[in-house]
C-alpha positions, 0 to 999 in steps of 0.5 A: 183519311189515308186509310180510307184512300187505301181502301178505295185504291185496293178496291180499284186494283183487286175488285174493280167493281162494275157500274151496277156494283158501285151504284148499289155499294158505293165507296163514297156516298153520292152526296159527298163529291169532295170526298170522292175527289180526294179519294180519286186524286190521292189514290192516284198519287199514292200509286204513282209515287209508290216506292216498290213500283218506282224502282222498276223504271217502267210505265205505271198504269195501275192508277188508271184503275183508280181513275176508272173507279172514280169515273163509275162513282161520278157517273152513279152520282150524276145519274142518281142523285137528282132523283130522276129529273136528270138535272145533273146529267143535263148539265154534264151533257151540255159540256159534252155536246156543246159545239167545239167552235161557234159560227161567225154569229157567235153562240146560238141562243138557248140551252144546248140540252133542253131535255132528257126523255124516253122516246119509245117510238125509237127504243122502249128501254132507252132515254135520249138527250134532246139537243136543238138543231141550232146547237147540233154539231159533229159530236151529235152525229152518232153512229153504230159499228156499221156506220148507221146513225142511231140518232133521231130528229123530231121537233127541230131537235136531234135526239142522242141515245143515253149510251153515247152520253156514257161513252163521252162522259167516260172519255171526258173523265178518264185519260191523259187529259181527262178530269181525273188527271187534271184534278190529280195534277192540281192536287199534286202541285198543291202538295209539298214533297214531304206530304207526297212522300208521307202519303206514298210511304205510309200507305202500308196496305197498298205497299204490301199488296203491290209487293205481293203482286210483284212477288208472284209476277202479276204485273199486268195491272201494275205496268204497261207492256214492256218496251225494253227488256229489263237489262236494257232498261237498266243500261239506258237508265244508267246512261241517262243518269250518268254525268255528261262528261262520262256518257250521254244518250244519243252520243257514240261511246265505247263499251268501256265508257258505257260500263264506267258510267253504269258503275257510277250509276250502280254506286248512286242508285237506291234501287237494289234491282238496278244494282243487281242487274248491273252486277250481272253484266260484270264487265265492259266486254259483257256489256258490248256482247249484250248490246250486240244482241240488242241490235233489233231494238230501235234504241240501240245502234252499233258501229262495228269496225268491220262495217263498210261505213264511215267512222262516226267519230270522224276520219281521224279516229284510230281506235278499233273498238266498236261504238254504241249509240243509245237512245231511251224512248220510253213512250209508245210513240212511233219513231221516224227516220229523217233524211230530209225536211219533208220527212217530218210531215209524217207527223199529222200536226206538222203536215197540218202546219205545212198545208196551212202555210201553203194557203195562208201567211203564218203568224209569228208563233206558227213560223217560229214553232216550225223553224224551231222543230227543224233546227232541233233535229240531229240532221243539223239542217243549215240555214240555206237548206231551211230557206230552200224548204220555205221557198215553196210557200207562196208568201216566201221572202228569201231575205226575211226567212233567212233573217228569221231562221238565223235569229231562231238558230242563235236564240238561247234561254238564260242558261245558254241552252237552246229552246225546246221545240214545242211539245204535244202537251202545250196548251197554246191554242195556236198550236192545238189548232193543228193538233189532231188530239193526243188520243188520236195520234201515234206520234209525239214530237219529242219522242218521234223525231230524232232530236239533237243531243243538246236538246235532249239533255236540256230537256232532261235537266229541265 
């Protein structure tokens, strides 16, 4: 089976056939969907756990090519296997075009999709998805790149072109929250560590091909665009993995302290690449000089003794060495600077919560989620500052708000650590009501906001 998975993976990376090629020469027959799922999900695991890729500590993206090939096979099966009567496509279309929310009377009667049929009066070479108007929602309002509707209305039905079905089907299958990612996650969770390691290490054809691409520098298929230069990434990785008593991210340190932590990391890491990069730095002085050249990077902050600013270690600090505070934001999320609570409203989800609270009295989850995010900020806003912020809402009660804020501030988990603020991948329906969707947003709560050091470290441990 692993040999067949490797063939699927190599075809995805090297060849990435067109949809038409997959129809004519599938890697998996359309009547073997279970085998297709195994190839797609195991292929993803083999790449994400690949030893040659993991040592670079960069965002691996080549598994997305496997997901694309999985999607093309799935689409070919849906479009072909039912012999032209569109039964499978109609079932898929009912999932894609059903309403997001029922109205106050519940779901309308009847099928969401009643037919898939040609409409030559509109387009000679296209078929259309027939959806009764009672089931029509925002996702059936399809336009072209000029903003003009490409749908038709006839016989109390809206007709959506088949091309839109394919776009929606691809988005449903591929992506962070797509079907392929969901199935891969379920398979990964069902496997033991030994099974995962066996698959990744024994996929020798894939490993050899990956190594060849790395050797010749063809990494555009393998990794996302770099957010950090290689040397800086190694420094940040070393500090992230250092013992807390030696050095921590989001904390001021001297170059000497940071270099000591890097030397410990060099002794412990299995990555020869990381060992080599740390060896190239060579000394605390060289590390300080290098970090000094990275001041334009968002993850490097420097306090120089000659700067006319307060020493971050306090008025009693007498050491004249420069200080460095490092962060490690590996996502592409937009980061924001927070000087007052109102700044967090730059995040769409928090702005939506704010607007909701201006109109409605919150349920417990909404209120505590909002307070927990504010308390997690490195600004260390006081209870009184938070109470003052909440005083703008029409349902505000000073005594209740102060009590609830103090309660949340003192609440810890079983390890005595602060609770993590909600993250963008929660499946809590109360929060998703305020979320505009991960694919539509340039922010991530845990990456965009400046969180306290203890919150970041608690997240790292978990």
